[in-house]
N, C-alpha and C positions, 0 to 999 in steps of 0.2 A: 673225118672231123676237121673243121677249120683249124689250121695251125695256130692262129692267133688265140682261139679259145683254149686250145690244148696248152699253149704256153702260159696263159693266165691261170688255167686250172692247176698246173704244176706249181706255180708261185703261191696260189691259194693253199695248196696242200702243204707247201713248205712253211708258210706262216702258221698253219694249224699245228704242225709238229713242233716248231720252235716255241709256240705259246704253251704247249703242254709239257715241254722239256725243261722249262725254266727252273723247276724245283731241283732237278738233277744237278744243275750247275752249282746250286747253293750247297746241297748236302754233300756233293762230291769233295768239298773243301773242308770237311770235318776233320779228316785225318792227314790230308796232304795239302801242299801249297798250291796256289793258283796256276803256276807254271808247270808243276808236276802233273796237275789235273789236265791242263791243256795238252801237254806232250802225250799223256796216256790216251786221252780220247782221240786225238788226231792220228796217233799210231794205229789205233783200231780202225779209224775211218779210212786210212790209207790201205790197210789190208782188205777191208770190205769192198772198196771201190776197185781195187786191183782185181779182185775175184770177178767183178762185173765185166771188166775189160776182157778177161779170158773167155767170156761167153759171147762177146760181140762177134758177129759174123760179117757185118757190112764192111765194104772196102773203105779204108781210111786214106784220104788224100791230104791229111794234115802235114804242113811243113814243120820239120823238127825245130827250126829256129823259132817259129811263131809259138809252138807248144812250150818250149823251154822258157821263152821270154814271158809268155802269158802265165805259165804255172808259177814262175818265180815271183812275178808281180802280185798275182792273186794270193800266193802263199804268204808273202811279206805283209800285205795289208790285212789278211785274215789273222795272222799272228798278232799284229799290233792292235787290231780292233778287239779281238777276243781277250788279249792280255789286259788291256785297259778295263774291259768290262769285268773280268774275273777279279782283278785287284780292287776295282771300285766297289764290288759287292761285299768286300770285307769291311767297308766303312759306311755304306749308305743303304737305304731301304730298297726293297725289290720294286716298289711302285715308282720311286724316283728313277731307278735304273731303267725301268721299262720306258718311261716317258723320255728321258734324256737320250737314251740309245736311239729311239725311233725318230729323233730330230733329223736323221738322215733324209727324211722325206722333204725337208726344207733345203738341206745342204746339197742333195743330188742335182736339182735343177739349177741352183746357184753356181755350183762348181762346173756343171755341164756347159754353162755359158762360155767358160774359158776354152772349152773343147768344141765350140761352135755347134752345140746341141740346141735346137730350137724347141721352145716350150710355148704352147698356145695358151690362150686366156682360160679355157676350161681346166687345163692342168694346174694353172696357178690357183684357180678357185678351189680345186680339189686339194691342193697342198695346204691351203689355209684352213679348209674344213677339217682335214685330217689332223692338223696340229691342234685345233680346238677340241676335237674329239679325243685325241690322246691325252690332253690336259685334264679333261673331265674324267676320263677313265682312270688315269694313273695317279693324279694329284688330288683327287676329290677327298675332302675331309682330312687332309694331311695336317697334323698339328706338330707332333714330335718329329724332330729331324727335318723340319721345314727349312732351317737355315742351310746355306750352302756349305758343304764340307769338302775335304780333299777327295772323298770317294766320288762325289758329284763331278769334280773336275776331271778325274780319271775317266769316268764314263762319258763326259762331254767330249773329251779329247778322242775317245774311242769312236764316237759318232762320226767324226771326220774320216776316220779310217774305214768305217763301214760304208760311208758314202763313196769313198775312193774305190773300195772293193766292188761295189755295184757298177760303177762307171768302167772299171777295168774289165769286168766280166762282159759288160755291154760291148766293149771294143773287140775283145778276143773271141767271144763265143761264136761270132759269125765266121771266124777263120779256122778254128781248130775243133777237134773232136771233144765234145763237152765232158764225156766220161773220163778221158785221159787228162783233160785240164783239171778236173776235180781231184783226181788221184794225185797229180803232181803238186797241186796247191797244198794238199794235206801232208804230203811228204816234206815239203819245205817248212810248213808250220811246225811239224813234229820235231825237225832238227833244231829250229830256232828256239822252240819252247824247252827242249831237252837241254840245250846249252845253258840257257838262263837258269833252269831248275837246278842243274848240277853245280852251278856257280854260286847261287845265293840261297838255295833251299837244301834240305837234307832228306830227299825222298828215300823211302825204304820199300822193298818189295812187299813185306807183310802189310804195310799201310795201303799200298796201291791195290793189293789183292782184296783187302778189307773193304775197299771202295768200289769193287768191281761192278755193282749194280748201277751206280750213278755213271761210272765210266762207260759201261756197255750201252746204257740208254743214250747218253750224250754222244758217244762215239759212233754207234751204228745208226740209230734213228735220227737224232738231231744233226749229226755230222754227216756220215756216209750217205744216207738217203736224202735228207733235207737239203744239204748244200749242193748235192748233185742235181736234185730237182730244180734248185734255184738256177743253176747254170743252163740246164735244158730249157727251163721256162723262159729265161731271158733271151735264149737263142730265137724264140718264136714270138716274143711280145714286141710291141711297137717301139718302146723307148725305155730308158733307164728310170725316168721319173715315175712312169706308170708302174714299173716293177717295184720301186721303192714304196709306193703307196700300198700295193697289195701285200708286200712283205711286212709292212707296219701293222697289219691285222694280227700279228702275233700277240699284241697286247690285248686285243679283243678275245682271241681264243684262250689266252692265258686266264683272263677273268672268267670266261665261261667254264673252263676246266676247273678253276677253283670253286665255282658255284656247284658244279655237278659232282666232282670227286671229293672235294674237301668240305662241301656244304657251307662255303663262305657266302655271306649275304651281299648282294649287289645293291648299292644305293641308287636312288632314282637318277642322280646325276651321272653315275657310272653307266647305267643302261642307256641314258641319252647320249653319252660319249660313244658307246658301241654303235648306236643307230647313225650318228653323224659320220662316223668313220666309214660305214657301209655306203652311206650316201655319197661320200667323197670318192669312193671307188667308182660308183656309177657315173658321177660327173666327169671323172677322168676318162671315161670311155667315149664321151661325146666328141665326134670329129671336129676339127678346127673349122671346116667349111659347112657346119650344120645349118647356120642361118642362111648362107648363100643358097644351099640346096632347097631349103624351105621356100625361099623367095622365088627361085626358078620354078618350083612345082606350082606355086600359087599363080604365077604368070601363065604357065601352060594351061592351068584350069580355067 
C-alpha cells in the first residue's frame, strides 16, 4: 500500500479515537485534578507503548541524541498542550474547547513559515474551509457561555502548544523510531504532570482507582494507541499542515459519536460543518502543480 495513504489512514484513525475519547477526559476529572488525571493516563500510555517496543523486531538505527532530544521536546509540548486543555475544561464548554483546540490547523502553517515550511494555495484554502467547518460544528447555536472566559484562554494557549507538538513530530519522526519517540514523550509528560499534581493537588490512590475507566480509556486508546498512530502517520504524510487538517476531524467524529452513542441531535449547520471539513481534507490533497499538469495534458492532446 502507498506509504502516503497509509500515513493519512493512521492520522484519520487517530482523529476518530480522539473524537470518541473526549468524554473520558471530562469524566476523568470528577474525583481527581487535571494534572493527576494527565499523570495517570500518560503513565499508563508509557507502559503500553513500552510493551510495543519489546515486540519490535526491526533493526533500529536511531541516534540516541536525536531520540532523547525529540522525546523531551514532544513530551514538554504534549504536557503543556494537554494541561491547558484539561484546566480549560473546568471552566468552559466542550464545544468551545473542541473549536479553540483545533485552531492548530491555522497555527501550524503560520508557525511553519518560521521553520521554512512551504504551504501551497490549496493547503491555505483547505485551512480556511476547515476553520469555517469547525466553527459551524462546534459553535453552532451557542448561547450560554458564549462570552470569552479564562477557560477559553487556557484552551487557546494550548492550541499553540498542540501546533508546536505537530511541528516537532514532523521534524523528528523522519529521524527516529516512532514507537520509541512516542514512549519517551509519554514518560516525560508523566514526570512533569506528576510533579505539578503533587505540588498543587492532593491526589489519592482510592480516587485514582475509582477513575480507572476514564484513565484506562484515555491512557491506552486515546494516549498509547492514538498518539503513537499520530507519530507513525506523520512519518509518512507529506507535511505538518495536512496532518493537522486530518487530526482536526476529531471534532467531526466527536459529533458523530455523540449522535450514535448518546443520541444527540445534530443541527443542519453542524452537519454542514462536518461536510465542509471533509471537503477541506480533499482540497488539501490537491498537489501544488495540479493546474500545470492539466495544462500540459491539454497541450499534449
